[in-house]
C-alpha positions in Angstrom: -0.1 0.1 0.0 2.6 2.4 -0.8 0.3 4.7 -2.7 -0.9 6.2 0.8 1.4 9.1 0.3 0.3 11.9 0.1 -2.8 10.7 2.0 -5.4 13.1 0.8 -4.4 12.9 -2.9 -5.1 9.4 -3.7 -8.4 7.5 -3.6 -7.6 4.1 -4.4 -6.6 2.8 -1.0 -8.1 1.4 2.2 -8.5 4.5 4.2 -9.7 7.0 1.5 -11.0 10.2 3.4 -14.8 10.7 3.5 -14.5 14.3 4.5 -15.9 15.7 1.0 -19.0 13.3 1.7 -19.4 14.2 5.3 -19.4 17.9 4.3 -22.2 17.2 1.6 -24.4 15.5 4.2 -23.7 17.0 7.7 -25.4 20.0 9.1 -23.9 23.2 8.6 -22.7 23.3 12.1 -20.2 20.6 11.4 -18.8 22.4 8.0 -16.2 24.3 10.2 -14.5 21.3 11.2 -10.7 20.5 10.7 -9.0 17.0 10.0 -7.2 15.5 12.7 -3.6 14.8 11.5 -3.3 11.0 11.3 -0.4 8.7 10.5 -1.5 5.1 9.1 0.8 2.2 9.5 0.3 -1.1 7.7 1.6 -3.9 10.3 0.8 -7.2 8.2 -2.3 -8.3 10.0 -3.4 -4.9 11.3 -3.4 -1.5 10.7 -2.1 1.2 13.3 -3.7 4.6 13.5 -1.9 7.4 15.4 -4.0 10.6 15.6 -2.8 13.9 17.1 -5.2 15.6 19.5 -3.1 17.8 21.6 -4.7 19.4 24.7 -7.7 17.2 24.1 -9.5 15.6 27.1 -10.2 11.9 26.7 -13.8 12.4 27.4 -14.1 15.0 24.6 -13.1 12.3 22.0 -15.7 10.2 20.3 -15.0 7.2 18.1 -17.9 5.6 16.4 -19.0 3.3 13.7 -21.4 4.7 11.0 -22.9 1.7 9.3 -20.6 -1.2 8.6 -17.7 0.5 7.0 -17.3 4.0 8.1 -15.1 4.9 11.2 -15.5 8.5 12.5 -13.3 10.1 15.0 -14.1 13.6 16.4 -12.8 15.6 19.3 -13.7 19.0 20.7 -10.7 20.9 21.5 -9.9 24.4 22.9 -12.8 24.5 25.4 -11.5 27.5 27.1 -13.5 30.6 27.7 -13.6 32.6 24.3 -11.9 35.9 24.6 -12.8 39.0 22.4 -10.9 38.6 19.2 -9.8 42.3 19.4 -7.3 41.4 22.2 -5.4 38.8 20.3 -2.1 40.0 18.4 -1.9 36.5 16.8 -4.1 33.3 17.2 -2.8 30.0 15.9 -4.1 27.5 18.2 -7.2 25.8 17.0 -10.6 25.7 19.0 -13.5 23.8 17.8 -14.3 20.3 16.4 -11.8 18.2 14.7 -13.1 15.3 12.8 -12.0 12.4 10.6 -13.7 9.5 8.7 -12.2 6.4 7.4 -13.4 3.6 5.2 -12.9 0.5 7.2 -14.6 -2.0 5.0 -11.5 -4.4 5.0 -11.2 -4.2 8.8 -12.6 -6.6 11.4 -14.5 -3.7 13.2 -15.3 -6.1 16.3 -11.5 -6.1 17.1 -10.7 -2.4 16.9 -9.0 -1.2 20.2 -8.3 2.4 21.1 -5.8 4.1 23.7 -5.1 7.8 24.3 -1.8 8.9 25.8 0.2 12.1 25.7 -2.1 13.9 23.1 -2.2 10.9 20.7 -5.0 8.7 20.1 -3.9 5.3 18.8 -6.1 2.7 17.1 -5.4 -0.9 16.4 -7.4 -2.1 13.5 -7.1 -5.9 12.7 -7.6 -6.7 9.2 -10.2 -9.1 8.0 -9.1 -12.5 7.3 -8.7 -13.1 3.5 -11.1 -15.4 2.2 -9.3 -18.4 0.4 -10.8 -18.9 -2.9 -12.1 -22.6 -3.3 -11.6 -22.9 -7.0 -12.3 -26.6 -8.0 -13.1 -28.3 -11.3 -16.5 -29.7 -11.5 -16.8 -32.9 -13.5 -19.6 -33.5 -15.9 -20.9 -37.0 -15.7 
């Protein structure tokens, strides 16, 4: 799966981003979301996702399956009290909803595990076992 780089520019791989579809179907309130920075690592029988969520509290992270093959991760960050924008000289830290969706149709979703440590959400996604083709010749009698 070496065609994963750059992640957003290719659509013929397992984890193609569903963000454009989300924008088409989600309410306007979610239109202002930013994607979570994500590394995807192929580890033979599983995928490992490492998602940067710096400063986000564990209780503000939501992971859910939508249907059978769409994994969505969202996080509310920067929950500090808003200040009058005229007081800022420069504002670079993001405050709002971060969201990312992945096509997990080739993943055994029952075995997904998640842990969160030091601002990094790590998801382990076991691959579905490849079905063995049972080709056989049928004799005509």
